[in-house]
All heavy atoms as a GROMACS GRO file, in nm:
protein
  563
    1MET      N    1  -5.063   2.214  -3.002
    1MET     CA    2  -5.154   2.122  -2.938
    1MET      C    3  -5.199   2.018  -3.039
    1MET      O    4  -5.237   2.050  -3.149
    1MET     CB    5  -5.278   2.196  -2.891
    1MET     CG    6  -5.269   2.244  -2.750
    1MET     SD    7  -5.423   2.319  -2.699
    1MET     CE    8  -5.383   2.489  -2.731
    2SER      N    9  -5.197   1.894  -2.997
    2SER     CA   10  -5.244   1.790  -3.088
    2SER      C   11  -5.384   1.748  -3.049
    2SER      O   12  -5.425   1.759  -2.935
    2SER     CB   13  -5.150   1.670  -3.083
    2SER     OG   14  -5.157   1.608  -2.957
    3THR      N   15  -5.458   1.706  -3.147
    3THR     CA   16  -5.592   1.654  -3.123
    3THR      C   17  -5.596   1.511  -3.170
    3THR      O   18  -5.502   1.462  -3.231
    3THR     CB   19  -5.697   1.737  -3.200
    3THR    OG1   20  -5.666   1.733  -3.339
    3THR    CG2   21  -5.699   1.881  -3.152
    4LEU      N   22  -5.702   1.443  -3.140
    4LEU     CA   23  -5.717   1.307  -3.187
    4LEU      C   24  -5.712   1.305  -3.339
    4LEU      O   25  -5.774   1.386  -3.405
    4LEU     CB   26  -5.852   1.248  -3.145
    4LEU     CG   27  -5.867   1.197  -3.004
    4LEU    CD1   28  -6.009   1.144  -2.984
    4LEU    CD2   29  -5.769   1.088  -2.973
    5GLY      N   30  -5.634   1.212  -3.393
    5GLY     CA   31  -5.632   1.196  -3.537
    5GLY      C   32  -5.764   1.139  -3.584
    5GLY      O   33  -5.843   1.087  -3.504
    6HIS      N   34  -5.788   1.150  -3.713
    6HIS     CA   35  -5.914   1.101  -3.768
    6HIS      C   36  -5.935   0.954  -3.737
    6HIS      O   37  -6.044   0.914  -3.694
    6HIS     CB   38  -5.917   1.126  -3.919
    6HIS     CG   39  -6.044   1.086  -3.985
    6HIS    ND1   40  -6.161   1.154  -3.964
    6HIS    CD2   41  -6.072   0.983  -4.069
    6HIS    CE1   42  -6.257   1.095  -4.034
    6HIS    NE2   43  -6.206   0.992  -4.098
    7GLN      N   44  -5.833   0.871  -3.755
    7GLN     CA   45  -5.846   0.728  -3.730
    7GLN      C   46  -5.870   0.702  -3.581
    7GLN      O   47  -5.952   0.619  -3.545
    7GLN     CB   48  -5.723   0.651  -3.776
    7GLN     CG   49  -5.736   0.501  -3.762
    7GLN     CD   50  -5.851   0.443  -3.844
    7GLN    OE1   51  -5.871   0.480  -3.958
    7GLN    NE2   52  -5.928   0.354  -3.784
    8GLN      N   53  -5.802   0.775  -3.494
    8GLN     CA   54  -5.822   0.759  -3.350
    8GLN      C   55  -5.965   0.796  -3.312
    8GLN      O   56  -6.028   0.729  -3.230
    8GLN     CB   57  -5.724   0.845  -3.271
    8GLN     CG   58  -5.582   0.795  -3.275
    8GLN     CD   59  -5.488   0.893  -3.208
    8GLN    OE1   60  -5.494   1.014  -3.235
    8GLN    NE2   61  -5.404   0.844  -3.122
    9ALA      N   62  -6.017   0.902  -3.371
    9ALA     CA   63  -6.154   0.944  -3.343
    9ALA      C   64  -6.252   0.838  -3.390
    9ALA      O   65  -6.350   0.808  -3.320
    9ALA     CB   66  -6.183   1.078  -3.409
   10GLN      N   67  -6.227   0.779  -3.506
   10GLN     CA   68  -6.315   0.673  -3.557
   10GLN      C   69  -6.309   0.551  -3.466
   10GLN      O   70  -6.411   0.489  -3.438
   10GLN     CB   71  -6.277   0.634  -3.699
   10GLN     CG   72  -6.319   0.734  -3.803
   10GLN     CD   73  -6.283   0.688  -3.943
   10GLN    OE1   74  -6.180   0.626  -3.965
   10GLN    NE2   75  -6.369   0.722  -4.038
   11ASP      N   76  -6.188   0.516  -3.421
   11ASP     CA   77  -6.172   0.401  -3.331
   11ASP      C   78  -6.246   0.425  -3.200
   11ASP      O   79  -6.312   0.335  -3.147
   11ASP     CB   80  -6.024   0.373  -3.304
   11ASP     CG   81  -5.950   0.321  -3.425
   11ASP    OD1   82  -6.016   0.279  -3.524
   11ASP    OD2   83  -5.826   0.322  -3.422
   12LEU      N   84  -6.234   0.545  -3.146
   12LEU     CA   85  -6.302   0.579  -3.022
   12LEU      C   86  -6.454   0.571  -3.040
   12LEU      O   87  -6.525   0.516  -2.957
   12LEU     CB   88  -6.261   0.719  -2.976
   12LEU     CG   89  -6.319   0.767  -2.844
   12LEU    CD1   90  -6.279   0.674  -2.730
   12LEU    CD2   91  -6.272   0.909  -2.816
   13ARG      N   92  -6.502   0.622  -3.153
   13ARG     CA   93  -6.645   0.616  -3.183
   13ARG      C   94  -6.692   0.470  -3.191
   13ARG      O   95  -6.796   0.434  -3.136
   13ARG     CB   96  -6.673   0.689  -3.315
   13ARG     CG   97  -6.812   0.675  -3.370
   13ARG     CD   98  -6.912   0.743  -3.280
   13ARG     NE   99  -7.047   0.720  -3.330
   13ARG     CZ  100  -7.141   0.810  -3.329
   13ARG    NH1  101  -7.117   0.931  -3.280
   13ARG    NH2  102  -7.260   0.783  -3.374
   14GLN      N  103  -6.612   0.384  -3.257
   14GLN     CA  104  -6.649   0.244  -3.270
   14GLN      C  105  -6.652   0.174  -3.134
   14GLN      O  106  -6.741   0.095  -3.106
   14GLN     CB  107  -6.554   0.170  -3.365
   14GLN     CG  108  -6.597   0.029  -3.395
   14GLN     CD  109  -6.734   0.022  -3.460
   14GLN    OE1  110  -6.762   0.090  -3.558
   14GLN    NE2  111  -6.824  -0.061  -3.405
   15ARG      N  112  -6.554   0.205  -3.049
   15ARG     CA  113  -6.553   0.147  -2.914
   15ARG      C  114  -6.678   0.187  -2.836
   15ARG      O  115  -6.737   0.106  -2.764
   15ARG     CB  116  -6.427   0.189  -2.840
   15ARG     CG  117  -6.302   0.118  -2.888
   15ARG     CD  118  -6.175   0.168  -2.826
   15ARG     NE  119  -6.183   0.183  -2.682
   15ARG     CZ  120  -6.106   0.265  -2.612
   15ARG    NH1  121  -6.015   0.338  -2.671
   15ARG    NH2  122  -6.119   0.273  -2.481
   16ALA      N  123  -6.718   0.313  -2.851
   16ALA     CA  124  -6.839   0.361  -2.782
   16ALA      C  125  -6.963   0.291  -2.837
   16ALA      O  126  -7.049   0.248  -2.760
   16ALA     CB  127  -6.852   0.512  -2.798
   17GLU      N  128  -6.971   0.277  -2.969
   17GLU     CA  129  -7.084   0.208  -3.029
   17GLU      C  130  -7.090   0.062  -2.982
   17GLU      O  131  -7.197   0.011  -2.949
   17GLU     CB  132  -7.075   0.212  -3.183
   17GLU     CG  133  -7.094   0.349  -3.242
   17GLU     CD  134  -7.239   0.393  -3.248
   17GLU    OE1  135  -7.329   0.313  -3.220
   17GLU    OE2  136  -7.261   0.510  -3.282
   18ASP      N  137  -6.975  -0.004  -2.979
   18ASP     CA  138  -6.968  -0.143  -2.934
   18ASP      C  139  -7.013  -0.155  -2.789
   18ASP      O  140  -7.083  -0.249  -2.751
   18ASP     CB  141  -6.827  -0.199  -2.950
   18ASP     CG  142  -6.786  -0.215  -3.096
   18ASP    OD1  143  -6.874  -0.209  -3.185
   18ASP    OD2  144  -6.664  -0.231  -3.120
   19SER      N  145  -6.972  -0.060  -2.707
   19SER     CA  146  -7.008  -0.061  -2.566
   19SER      C  147  -7.159  -0.048  -2.549
   19SER      O  148  -7.219  -0.114  -2.465
   19SER     CB  149  -6.936   0.052  -2.494
   19SER     OG  150  -6.972   0.055  -2.358
   20LEU      N  151  -7.222   0.038  -2.628
   20LEU     CA  152  -7.366   0.057  -2.620
   20LEU      C  153  -7.443  -0.066  -2.670
   20LEU      O  154  -7.556  -0.088  -2.628
   20LEU     CB  155  -7.409   0.179  -2.702
   20LEU     CG  156  -7.380   0.314  -2.638
   20LEU    CD1  157  -7.418   0.425  -2.734
   20LEU    CD2  158  -7.455   0.329  -2.507
   21ALA      N  159  -7.383  -0.142  -2.757
   21ALA     CA  160  -7.450  -0.260  -2.812
   21ALA      C  161  -7.461  -0.373  -2.712
   21ALA      O  162  -7.543  -0.463  -2.727
   21ALA     CB  163  -7.377  -0.307  -2.938
   22LYS      N  164  -7.378  -0.370  -2.607
   22LYS     CA  165  -7.379  -0.475  -2.507
   22LYS      C  166  -7.502  -0.460  -2.417
   22LYS      O  167  -7.528  -0.353  -2.366
   22LYS     CB  168  -7.253  -0.468  -2.420
   22LYS     CG  169  -7.126  -0.496  -2.495
   22LYS     CD  170  -7.007  -0.479  -2.403
   22LYS     CE  171  -6.877  -0.492  -2.481
   22LYS     NZ  172  -6.762  -0.462  -2.397
   23PRO      N  173  -7.576  -0.568  -2.399
   23PRO     CA  174  -7.692  -0.560  -2.309
   23PRO      C  175  -7.647  -0.553  -2.164
   23PRO      O  176  -7.575  -0.639  -2.117
   23PRO     CB  177  -7.768  -0.690  -2.337
   23PRO     CG  178  -7.665  -0.784  -2.388
   23PRO     CD  179  -7.560  -0.699  -2.457
   24GLU      N  180  -7.683  -0.448  -2.096
   24GLU     CA  181  -7.646  -0.432  -1.955
   24GLU      C  182  -7.760  -0.368  -1.880
   24GLU      O  183  -7.828  -0.279  -1.931
   24GLU     CB  184  -7.521  -0.344  -1.942
   24GLU     CG  185  -7.398  -0.409  -2.002
   24GLU     CD  186  -7.275  -0.320  -1.990
   24GLU    OE1  187  -7.282  -0.215  -1.926
   24GLU    OE2  188  -7.172  -0.358  -2.046
   25GLY      N  189  -7.780  -0.411  -1.760
   25GLY     CA  190  -7.879  -0.361  -1.666
   25GLY      C  191  -7.978  -0.259  -1.713
   25GLY      O  192  -8.078  -0.291  -1.775
   26ASP      N  193  -7.955  -0.131  -1.686
   26ASP     CA  194  -8.052  -0.024  -1.706
   26ASP      C  195  -8.042   0.042  -1.844
   26ASP      O  196  -8.104   0.143  -1.868
   26ASP     CB  197  -8.035   0.080  -1.596
   26ASP     CG  198  -8.151   0.177  -1.590
   26ASP    OD1  199  -8.265   0.136  -1.617
   26ASP    OD2  200  -8.127   0.295  -1.559
   27SER      N  201  -7.963  -0.016  -1.932
   27SER     CA  202  -7.943   0.049  -2.062
   27SER      C  203  -8.049   0.006  -2.162
   27SER      O  204  -8.021  -0.057  -2.261
   27SER     CB  205  -7.803   0.019  -2.116
   27SER     OG  206  -7.788  -0.121  -2.133
   28ALA      N  207  -8.174   0.039  -2.132
   28ALA     CA  208  -8.286   0.005  -2.219
   28ALA      C  209  -8.274   0.083  -2.350
   28ALA      O  210  -8.219   0.192  -2.354
   28ALA     CB  211  -8.417   0.038  -2.150
   29ARG      N  212  -8.326   0.027  -2.452
   29ARG     CA  213  -8.330   0.096  -2.582
   29ARG      C  214  -8.419   0.219  -2.570
   29ARG      O  215  -8.517   0.221  -2.496
   29ARG     CB  216  -8.382   0.003  -2.690
   29ARG     CG  217  -8.299  -0.120  -2.709
   29ARG     CD  218  -8.181  -0.088  -2.798
   29ARG     NE  219  -8.099  -0.205  -2.816
   29ARG     CZ  220  -7.971  -0.210  -2.787
   29ARG    NH1  221  -7.910  -0.106  -2.738
   29ARG    NH2  222  -7.901  -0.319  -2.808
   30LEU      N  223  -8.385   0.319  -2.646
   30LEU     CA  224  -8.459   0.445  -2.643
   30LEU      C  225  -8.608   0.424  -2.668
   30LEU      O  226  -8.694   0.482  -2.601
   30LEU     CB  227  -8.401   0.541  -2.747
   30LEU     CG  228  -8.445   0.684  -2.745
   30LEU    CD1  229  -8.410   0.749  -2.611
   30LEU    CD2  230  -8.383   0.762  -2.858
   31SER      N  231  -8.641   0.336  -2.761
   31SER     CA  232  -8.781   0.311  -2.795
   31SER      C  233  -8.857   0.245  -2.681
   31SER      O  234  -8.981   0.246  -2.678
   31SER     CB  235  -8.792   0.224  -2.920
   31SER     OG  236  -8.730   0.098  -2.897
   32GLU      N  237  -8.787   0.186  -2.585
   32GLU     CA  238  -8.849   0.119  -2.472
   32GLU      C  239  -8.862   0.209  -2.349
   32GLU      O  240  -8.919   0.169  -2.249
   32GLU     CB  241  -8.769  -0.007  -2.436
   32GLU     CG  242  -8.762  -0.109  -2.548
   32GLU     CD  243  -8.661  -0.219  -2.521
   32GLU    OE1  244  -8.593  -0.215  -2.416
   32GLU    OE2  245  -8.648  -0.307  -2.606
   33MET      N  246  -8.809   0.329  -2.358
   33MET     CA  247  -8.808   0.420  -2.243
   33MET      C  248  -8.934   0.506  -2.239
   33MET      O  249  -8.990   0.541  -2.342
   33MET     CB  250  -8.687   0.514  -2.250
   33MET     CG  251  -8.555   0.449  -2.234
   33MET     SD  252  -8.427   0.577  -2.253
   33MET     CE  253  -8.289   0.497  -2.179
   34SER      N  254  -8.974   0.543  -2.118
   34SER     CA  255  -9.084   0.637  -2.103
   34SER      C  256  -9.037   0.775  -2.146
   34SER      O  257  -8.916   0.803  -2.147
   34SER     CB  258  -9.128   0.642  -1.957
   34SER     OG  259  -9.029   0.706  -1.878
   35PRO      N  260  -9.129   0.864  -2.183
   35PRO     CA  261  -9.089   1.000  -2.220
   35PRO      C  262  -9.008   1.069  -2.109
   35PRO      O  263  -8.912   1.140  -2.137
   35PRO     CB  264  -9.222   1.072  -2.246
   35PRO     CG  265  -9.314   0.963  -2.287
   35PRO     CD  266  -9.272   0.843  -2.205
   36TYR      N  267  -9.046   1.047  -1.984
   36TYR     CA  268  -8.971   1.106  -1.873
   36TYR      C  269  -8.828   1.055  -1.872
   36TYR      O  270  -8.734   1.132  -1.856
   36TYR     CB  271  -9.039   1.076  -1.739
   36TYR     CG  272  -8.953   1.118  -1.622
   36TYR    CD1  273  -8.948   1.251  -1.582
   36TYR    CD2  274  -8.874   1.025  -1.554
   36TYR    CE1  275  -8.867   1.292  -1.477
   36TYR    CE2  276  -8.793   1.064  -1.449
   36TYR     CZ  277  -8.789   1.198  -1.410
   36TYR     OH  278  -8.708   1.236  -1.307
   37LYS      N  279  -8.811   0.923  -1.886
   37LYS     CA  280  -8.678   0.863  -1.884
   37LYS      C  281  -8.594   0.914  -2.002
   37LYS      O  282  -8.474   0.940  -1.987
   37LYS     CB  283  -8.690   0.710  -1.888
   37LYS     CG  284  -8.561   0.637  -1.888
   37LYS     CD  285  -8.523   0.595  -1.750
   37LYS     CE  286  -8.396   0.510  -1.761
   37LYS     NZ  287  -8.341   0.473  -1.636
   38VAL      N  288  -8.655   0.930  -2.118
   38VAL     CA  289  -8.583   0.984  -2.234
   38VAL      C  290  -8.536   1.126  -2.205
   38VAL      O  291  -8.420   1.160  -2.229
   38VAL     CB  292  -8.671   0.980  -2.361
   38VAL    CG1  293  -8.606   1.057  -2.476
   38VAL    CG2  294  -8.699   0.836  -2.402
   39ALA      N  295  -8.624   1.210  -2.150
   39ALA     CA  296  -8.588   1.348  -2.118
   39ALA      C  297  -8.478   1.353  -2.013
   39ALA      O  298  -8.384   1.431  -2.024
   39ALA     CB  299  -8.711   1.425  -2.069
   40ARG      N  300  -8.487   1.267  -1.913
   40ARG     CA  301  -8.386   1.263  -1.807
   40ARG      C  302  -8.252   1.216  -1.863
   40ARG      O  303  -8.147   1.273  -1.830
   40ARG     CB  304  -8.434   1.168  -1.695
   40ARG     CG  305  -8.345   1.166  -1.577
   40ARG     CD  306  -8.358   1.296  -1.499
   40ARG     NE  307  -8.245   1.302  -1.408
   40ARG     CZ  308  -8.184   1.413  -1.373
   40ARG    NH1  309  -8.227   1.529  -1.415
   40ARG    NH2  310  -8.081   1.411  -1.293
   41THR      N  311  -8.254   1.117  -1.950
   41THR     CA  312  -8.131   1.066  -2.011
   41THR      C  313  -8.067   1.174  -2.099
   41THR      O  314  -7.945   1.193  -2.097
   41THR     CB  315  -8.161   0.939  -2.092
   41THR    OG1  316  -8.214   0.840  -2.003
   41THR    CG2  317  -8.035   0.884  -2.157
   42LEU      N  318  -8.151   1.245  -2.174
   42LEU     CA  319  -8.100   1.352  -2.259
   42LEU      C  320  -8.034   1.461  -2.174
   42LEU      O  321  -7.925   1.510  -2.206
   42LEU     CB  322  -8.212   1.412  -2.343
   42LEU     CG  323  -8.173   1.523  -2.439
   42LEU    CD1  324  -8.064   1.477  -2.535
   42LEU    CD2  325  -8.295   1.570  -2.515
   43HIS      N  326  -8.098   1.495  -2.063
   43HIS     CA  327  -8.039   1.594  -1.972
   43HIS      C  328  -7.903   1.546  -1.920
   43HIS      O  329  -7.805   1.621  -1.920
   43HIS     CB  330  -8.133   1.621  -1.854
   43HIS     CG  331  -8.071   1.705  -1.748
   43HIS    ND1  332  -8.059   1.842  -1.760
   43HIS    CD2  333  -8.015   1.671  -1.629
   43HIS    CE1  334  -7.998   1.888  -1.652
   43HIS    NE2  335  -7.971   1.788  -1.571
   44GLU      N  336  -7.897   1.421  -1.878
   44GLU     CA  337  -7.771   1.365  -1.827
   44GLU      C  338  -7.663   1.367  -1.934
   44GLU      O  339  -7.546   1.396  -1.907
   44GLU     CB  340  -7.792   1.223  -1.776
   44GLU     CG  341  -7.869   1.215  -1.646
   44GLU     CD  342  -7.800   1.288  -1.531
   44GLU    OE1  343  -7.676   1.279  -1.518
   44GLU    OE2  344  -7.871   1.356  -1.455
   45LEU      N  345  -7.699   1.335  -2.058
   45LEU     CA  346  -7.603   1.338  -2.167
   45LEU      C  347  -7.549   1.479  -2.191
   45LEU      O  348  -7.430   1.498  -2.215
   45LEU     CB  349  -7.666   1.284  -2.295
   45LEU     CG  350  -7.687   1.133  -2.299
   45LEU    CD1  351  -7.770   1.094  -2.420
   45LEU    CD2  352  -7.554   1.060  -2.296
   46ARG      N  353  -7.638   1.578  -2.182
   46ARG     CA  354  -7.594   1.716  -2.199
   46ARG      C  355  -7.498   1.757  -2.088
   46ARG      O  356  -7.398   1.825  -2.111
   46ARG     CB  357  -7.715   1.810  -2.202
   46ARG     CG  358  -7.795   1.798  -2.329
   46ARG     CD  359  -7.917   1.886  -2.324
   46ARG     NE  360  -7.991   1.880  -2.449
   46ARG     CZ  361  -8.119   1.904  -2.460
   46ARG    NH1  362  -8.191   1.937  -2.353
   46ARG    NH2  363  -8.180   1.897  -2.576
   47VAL      N  364  -7.530   1.716  -1.964
   47VAL     CA  365  -7.442   1.748  -1.851
   47VAL      C  366  -7.305   1.683  -1.873
   47VAL      O  367  -7.201   1.747  -1.855
   47VAL     CB  368  -7.505   1.702  -1.718
   47VAL    CG1  369  -7.405   1.709  -1.604
   47VAL    CG2  370  -7.628   1.785  -1.685
   48HIS      N  371  -7.305   1.557  -1.913
   48HIS     CA  372  -7.177   1.488  -1.937
   48HIS      C  373  -7.100   1.554  -2.052
   48HIS      O  374  -6.976   1.563  -2.046
   48HIS     CB  375  -7.199   1.340  -1.966
   48HIS     CG  376  -7.238   1.261  -1.846
   48HIS    ND1  377  -7.160   1.251  -1.732
   48HIS    CD2  378  -7.350   1.189  -1.820
   48HIS    CE1  379  -7.222   1.176  -1.643
   48HIS    NE2  380  -7.336   1.138  -1.693
   49GLN      N  381  -7.171   1.599  -2.154
   49GLN     CA  382  -7.103   1.667  -2.264
   49GLN      C  383  -7.032   1.792  -2.216
   49GLN      O  384  -6.917   1.817  -2.250
   49GLN     CB  385  -7.203   1.703  -2.374
   49GLN     CG  386  -7.138   1.775  -2.491
   49GLN     CD  387  -7.238   1.818  -2.596
   49GLN    OE1  388  -7.359   1.805  -2.579
   49GLN    NE2  389  -7.188   1.869  -2.706
   50VAL      N  390  -7.100   1.870  -2.132
   50VAL     CA  391  -7.038   1.992  -2.079
   50VAL      C  392  -6.918   1.956  -1.991
   50VAL      O  393  -6.812   2.019  -1.999
   50VAL     CB  394  -7.142   2.077  -2.002
   50VAL    CG1  395  -7.075   2.190  -1.926
   50VAL    CG2  396  -7.248   2.130  -2.098
   51GLU      N  397  -6.933   1.852  -1.908
   51GLU     CA  398  -6.821   1.808  -1.824
   51GLU      C  399  -6.701   1.771  -1.911
   51GLU      O  400  -6.587   1.809  -1.880
   51GLU     CB  401  -6.862   1.688  -1.740
   51GLU     CG  402  -6.958   1.720  -1.629
   51GLU     CD  403  -7.010   1.595  -1.558
   51GLU    OE1  404  -6.999   1.482  -1.615
   51GLU    OE2  405  -7.061   1.608  -1.446
   52LEU      N  406  -6.724   1.697  -2.017
   52LEU     CA  407  -6.615   1.656  -2.105
   52LEU      C  408  -6.551   1.776  -2.175
   52LEU      O  409  -6.428   1.781  -2.190
   52LEU     CB  410  -6.664   1.554  -2.208
   52LEU     CG  411  -6.698   1.417  -2.152
   52LEU    CD1  412  -6.766   1.332  -2.258
   52LEU    CD2  413  -6.572   1.348  -2.100
   53GLU      N  414  -6.632   1.873  -2.216
   53GLU     CA  415  -6.578   1.993  -2.279
   53GLU      C  416  -6.489   2.069  -2.181
   53GLU      O  417  -6.382   2.119  -2.218
   53GLU     CB  418  -6.690   2.081  -2.331
   53GLU     CG  419  -6.760   2.021  -2.453
   53GLU     CD  420  -6.888   2.093  -2.492
   53GLU    OE1  421  -6.930   2.188  -2.422
   53GLU    OE2  422  -6.948   2.052  -2.593
   54ILE      N  423  -6.531   2.079  -2.056
   54ILE     CA  424  -6.451   2.146  -1.953
   54ILE      C  425  -6.320   2.071  -1.930
   54ILE      O  426  -6.212   2.132  -1.923
   54ILE     CB  427  -6.531   2.161  -1.822
   54ILE    CG1  428  -6.646   2.260  -1.841
   54ILE    CG2  429  -6.441   2.204  -1.706
   54ILE    CD1  430  -6.748   2.260  -1.727
   55GLN      N  431  -6.329   1.938  -1.921
   55GLN     CA  432  -6.208   1.858  -1.903
   55GLN      C  433  -6.113   1.875  -2.021
   55GLN      O  434  -5.991   1.886  -2.002
   55GLN     CB  435  -6.242   1.710  -1.886
   55GLN     CG  436  -6.304   1.678  -1.754
   55GLN     CD  437  -6.345   1.531  -1.743
   55GLN    OE1  438  -6.359   1.462  -1.843
   55GLN    NE2  439  -6.365   1.486  -1.620
   56ASN      N  440  -6.167   1.879  -2.142
   56ASN     CA  441  -6.083   1.898  -2.260
   56ASN      C  442  -6.012   2.033  -2.256
   56ASN      O  443  -5.894   2.043  -2.289
   56ASN     CB  444  -6.165   1.885  -2.389
   56ASN     CG  445  -6.193   1.743  -2.425
   56ASN    OD1  446  -6.123   1.651  -2.384
   56ASN    ND2  447  -6.298   1.722  -2.503
   57GLN      N  448  -6.084   2.137  -2.215
   57GLN     CA  449  -6.022   2.269  -2.204
   57GLN      C  450  -5.908   2.266  -2.102
   57GLN      O  451  -5.800   2.321  -2.126
   57GLN     CB  452  -6.125   2.374  -2.163
   57GLN     CG  453  -6.226   2.405  -2.270
   57GLN     CD  454  -6.339   2.493  -2.219
   57GLN    OE1  455  -6.349   2.522  -2.100
   57GLN    NE2  456  -6.427   2.534  -2.309
   58GLU      N  457  -5.932   2.201  -1.988
   58GLU     CA  458  -5.828   2.193  -1.885
   58GLU      C  459  -5.708   2.113  -1.934
   58GLU      O  460  -5.593   2.149  -1.909
   58GLU     CB  461  -5.886   2.131  -1.758
   58GLU     CG  462  -5.986   2.221  -1.689
   58GLU     CD  463  -6.060   2.154  -1.574
   58GLU    OE1  464  -6.040   2.034  -1.548
   58GLU    OE2  465  -6.140   2.225  -1.508
   59LEU      N  466  -5.734   2.004  -2.005
   59LEU     CA  467  -5.624   1.924  -2.060
   59LEU      C  468  -5.544   2.003  -2.163
   59LEU      O  469  -5.420   1.994  -2.166
   59LEU     CB  470  -5.677   1.794  -2.121
   59LEU     CG  471  -5.723   1.689  -2.023
   59LEU    CD1  472  -5.795   1.575  -2.096
   59LEU    CD2  473  -5.605   1.633  -1.944
   60ARG      N  474  -5.612   2.079  -2.246
   60ARG     CA  475  -5.541   2.161  -2.346
   60ARG      C  476  -5.454   2.267  -2.279
   60ARG      O  477  -5.341   2.290  -2.320
   60ARG     CB  478  -5.641   2.226  -2.441
   60ARG     CG  479  -5.700   2.130  -2.538
   60ARG     CD  480  -5.789   2.200  -2.641
   60ARG     NE  481  -5.857   2.102  -2.722
   60ARG     CZ  482  -5.988   2.079  -2.720
   60ARG    NH1  483  -6.066   2.150  -2.641
   60ARG    NH2  484  -6.042   1.987  -2.797
   61ARG      N  485  -5.508   2.330  -2.173
   61ARG     CA  486  -5.428   2.429  -2.100
   61ARG      C  487  -5.306   2.363  -2.036
   61ARG      O  488  -5.195   2.417  -2.040
   61ARG     CB  489  -5.513   2.499  -1.995
   61ARG     CG  490  -5.601   2.608  -2.050
   61ARG     CD  491  -5.658   2.696  -1.939
   61ARG     NE  492  -5.757   2.628  -1.857
   61ARG     CZ  493  -5.887   2.626  -1.882
   61ARG    NH1  494  -5.934   2.691  -1.987
   61ARG    NH2  495  -5.971   2.563  -1.802
   62ALA      N  496  -5.326   2.246  -1.977
   62ALA     CA  497  -5.214   2.175  -1.913
   62ALA      C  498  -5.111   2.134  -2.016
   62ALA      O  499  -4.991   2.143  -1.992
   62ALA     CB  500  -5.266   2.054  -1.837
   63GLN      N  501  -5.157   2.087  -2.132
   63GLN     CA  502  -5.065   2.047  -2.237
   63GLN      C  503  -4.985   2.167  -2.287
   63GLN      O  504  -4.864   2.158  -2.307
   63GLN     CB  505  -5.141   1.984  -2.353
   63GLN     CG  506  -5.050   1.933  -2.463
   63GLN     CD  507  -5.127   1.870  -2.577
   63GLN    OE1  508  -5.247   1.891  -2.592
   63GLN    NE2  509  -5.059   1.791  -2.657
   64LEU      N  510  -5.051   2.280  -2.304
   64LEU     CA  511  -4.982   2.401  -2.348
   64LEU      C  512  -4.880   2.445  -2.243
   64LEU      O  513  -4.766   2.478  -2.278
   64LEU     CB  514  -5.083   2.514  -2.373
   64LEU     CG  515  -5.025   2.645  -2.425
   64LEU    CD1  516  -4.950   2.624  -2.556
   64LEU    CD2  517  -5.137   2.747  -2.443
   65ALA      N  518  -4.917   2.441  -2.116
   65ALA     CA  519  -4.824   2.479  -2.010
   65ALA      C  520  -4.703   2.386  -2.009
   65ALA      O  521  -4.589   2.430  -1.989
   65ALA     CB  522  -4.895   2.475  -1.875
   66LEU      N  523  -4.727   2.258  -2.033
   66LEU     CA  524  -4.616   2.161  -2.037
   66LEU      C  525  -4.524   2.190  -2.156
   66LEU      O  526  -4.401   2.189  -2.141
   66LEU     CB  527  -4.672   2.019  -2.048
   66LEU     CG  528  -4.570   1.906  -2.056
   66LEU    CD1  529  -4.482   1.904  -1.932
   66LEU    CD2  530  -4.642   1.773  -2.073
   67GLU      N  531  -4.583   2.220  -2.272
   67GLU     CA  532  -4.502   2.252  -2.389
   67GLU      C  533  -4.420   2.378  -2.368
   67GLU      O  534  -4.303   2.385  -2.407
   67GLU     CB  535  -4.591   2.266  -2.512
   67GLU     CG  536  -4.650   2.134  -2.559
   67GLU     CD  537  -4.753   2.150  -2.669
   67GLU    OE1  538  -4.778   2.264  -2.715
   67GLU    OE2  539  -4.812   2.047  -2.708
   68VAL      N  540  -4.479   2.478  -2.302
   68VAL     CA  541  -4.409   2.603  -2.274
   68VAL      C  542  -4.294   2.578  -2.177
   68VAL      O  543  -4.184   2.631  -2.193
   68VAL     CB  544  -4.506   2.710  -2.219
   68VAL    CG1  545  -4.431   2.828  -2.160
   68VAL    CG2  546  -4.602   2.754  -2.327
   69SER      N  547  -4.317   2.493  -2.077
   69SER     CA  548  -4.212   2.466  -1.978
   69SER      C  549  -4.095   2.386  -2.036
   69SER      O  550  -3.985   2.393  -1.984
   69SER     CB  551  -4.269   2.394  -1.857
   69SER     OG  552  -4.302   2.260  -1.890
   70ARG      N  553  -4.120   2.314  -2.144
   70ARG     CA  554  -4.012   2.238  -2.207
   70ARG      C  555  -3.922   2.333  -2.282
   70ARG      O  556  -3.812   2.321  -2.306
   70ARG     CB  557  -4.068   2.136  -2.305
   70ARG     CG  558  -4.134   2.022  -2.234
   70ARG     CD  559  -4.178   1.917  -2.332
   70ARG     NE  560  -4.248   1.809  -2.264
   70ARG     CZ  561  -4.328   1.724  -2.322
   70ARG    NH1  562  -4.350   1.731  -2.449
   70ARG    NH2  563  -4.386   1.629  -2.251
   0.00000   0.00000   0.00000
C-alpha cells in the first residue's frame, strides 16, 4: 500500500492553507466567532476527521483487494 509522499502531503497542506486564506461567506476567523460557534465548528471538524479516516480505511482495503486481484 502506498501513502502520500512527504512532498505530496506538504503540497496538500499548502493547498488547504491557501483555501482557508480566501475570504468567503461564513468562514469567519476563529477570533471573531462566538464560543458556541467555535464549539460547533470544532465538533464538525471532528466529525469530518472521522469520516475521512473511515474513507481512508475503505480506500486502503480496496487498494489491497485490487493488488491481490492483479
